[in-house]
C-alpha positions in Angstrom: 3.4 15.1 10.6 0.9 12.7 12.0 0.0 9.5 10.1 -3.6 9.4 8.8 -5.5 6.7 10.6 -6.3 3.8 8.4 -10.0 3.2 7.7 -9.2 -0.6 8.0 -9.1 -1.9 11.5 -5.9 -3.5 12.7 -6.3 -7.3 13.3 -2.8 -8.3 14.3 -2.6 -11.7 16.1 -0.5 -12.7 19.1 1.4 -15.1 16.9 2.3 -12.3 14.5 3.5 -10.1 17.4 5.5 -13.0 18.8 7.1 -13.6 15.3 7.9 -9.8 15.1 9.6 -9.8 18.5 11.7 -12.8 17.5 12.9 -10.9 14.4 13.6 -7.8 16.4 15.6 -9.8 19.0 17.6 -11.6 16.4 18.5 -8.3 14.5 18.6 -5.6 17.1 22.3 -5.8 17.9 23.3 -5.3 14.2 24.2 -1.9 12.9 21.5 -0.6 10.6 18.9 -3.1 11.7 15.8 -0.9 11.4 15.2 -1.4 7.6 15.6 -5.2 7.8 13.3 -5.3 10.8 10.7 -3.2 8.9 11.0 -5.5 5.9 10.4 -8.5 8.0 7.5 -6.8 9.8 5.9 -6.0 6.5 6.3 -9.6 5.5 4.6 -10.7 8.7 1.7 -8.3 8.6 1.5 -7.3 4.9 1.9 -3.6 5.8 3.2 -1.4 8.6 0.4 0.2 10.6 1.1 2.4 13.5 0.5 -0.5 15.9 3.4 -2.4 14.4 5.6 0.6 14.2 4.9 1.2 18.0 6.0 -2.4 18.8 9.2 -1.9 16.9 9.7 1.5 18.6 9.2 0.0 22.1 11.4 -3.0 21.4 14.3 -1.1 19.9 14.0 2.1 22.0 13.9 4.1 18.8 11.5 7.1 18.7 8.3 6.3 16.8 8.8 9.5 14.7 12.1 8.1 13.3 10.4 4.8 12.4 7.5 6.6 10.8 10.0 8.7 8.8 11.8 5.7 7.5 8.5 3.9 6.6 7.1 7.0 4.7 10.4 7.7 3.0 10.8 4.4 1.2 8.2 3.5 -1.4 8.4 -0.2 -0.8 6.9 0.2 2.7 3.1 0.5 3.0 1.1 2.1 5.8 -2.0 0.4 4.6 -3.1 -3.2 3.9 -3.7 -4.3 0.4 -7.2 -5.2 -0.7 -8.4 -8.5 -2.1 -8.4 -6.7 -5.4 -5.3 -4.5 -5.9 -5.9 -1.7 -8.4 -2.9 -0.1 -10.0 -3.2 2.8 -12.3 -0.3 3.7 -14.5 0.6 7.4 -14.2 3.6 7.1 -16.5 4.0 9.6 -19.3 2.1 7.8 -22.1 -0.8 6.9 -19.8 -0.9 10.3 -18.1 -1.0 12.1 -21.5 -3.9 9.8 -22.5 -5.9 10.6 -19.3 -4.9 8.3 -16.5 -4.8 11.1 -14.0 -8.5 11.6 -14.5 -9.1 7.9 -14.2 -7.0 7.7 -11.0 -8.9 10.7 -9.5 -12.3 9.1 -10.4 -11.2 5.8 -8.7 -10.2 7.7 -5.5 -13.6 9.3 -5.4 -15.6 6.1 -6.2 -13.7 4.0 -3.7 -13.3 6.8 -1.0 -9.6 6.2 -0.6 -6.3 7.8 -1.4 -3.2 6.5 -3.2 -1.8 3.5 -1.3 -5.0 2.9 0.8 -7.5 0.1 1.1 -11.3 0.3 1.4 -12.7 -0.3 4.8 -14.2 -3.6 3.7 -10.7 -4.8 2.6 -12.0 -5.4 -1.0 -10.0 -2.8 -3.0 -6.7 -1.1 -2.6 -5.5 1.6 -4.9 -2.0 2.4 -6.0 -0.4 4.6 -8.6 2.5 3.2 -10.6 4.8 4.5 -13.2 4.8 2.0 -16.0 3.3 -1.4 -16.6 4.9 -1.9 -20.0 1.7 -1.5 -22.0 2.1 2.0 -23.4 0.3 1.2 -26.6 -2.8 0.5 -24.5 -2.6 3.8 -22.6 -4.2 4.7 -20.3 -3.8 1.4 -18.4 -5.2 0.0 -15.1 -4.5 -3.4 -13.6 -6.7 -5.2 -11.1 -4.6 -8.0 -9.7 -3.4 -9.7 -13.0 -6.2 -8.3 -15.2 -5.1 -5.5 -17.5 -7.6 -2.9 -18.7 -6.3 -0.6 -21.6 -7.6 2.3 -23.5 -9.7 3.2 -20.5 -12.2 6.0 -20.1 -13.6 7.0 -16.8 -17.1 5.9 -18.0 -16.0 2.3 -18.0 -14.9 2.2 -14.3 -18.3 1.3 -12.8 -18.7 -1.7 -15.0 -15.1 -2.8 -14.5 -15.4 -2.5 -10.7 -18.8 -4.4 -10.7 -16.9 -7.5 -12.0 -15.2 -7.7 -8.7 -18.3 -7.6 -6.5 
């Protein structure tokens, strides 16, 4: 399986790459070092694009396919950057029964991105989540720390406009 190319250009700096290589060099002789290195890399870059995975692959001598497999297996790793406004839509049972699936699909269409991705301008990222603890307000969406409950898809345009 080939990774979908991010719509957001990669803007890694020489300083970030230098920091990553220091991390790799300090951990590479430890058994099971790949996940700690990936965690540190995500801390440095904010996500793990193919460019970062390639650096890790080259430095460790580990096939890129193995690194990609680990990154895509664990949900705490992200292949895409997060936007200035991070949208999370609850797809837990209470919210889903009340229509959050439709809201999530509408947001994907409006923003032109998939789950876990970021818009090309870096403004919005979209993630599904399982529960935000506001089941009484189902369906629920969060944008950064702002909670929107009892949502309908007709409200999405006006909510998104607040963040322009």
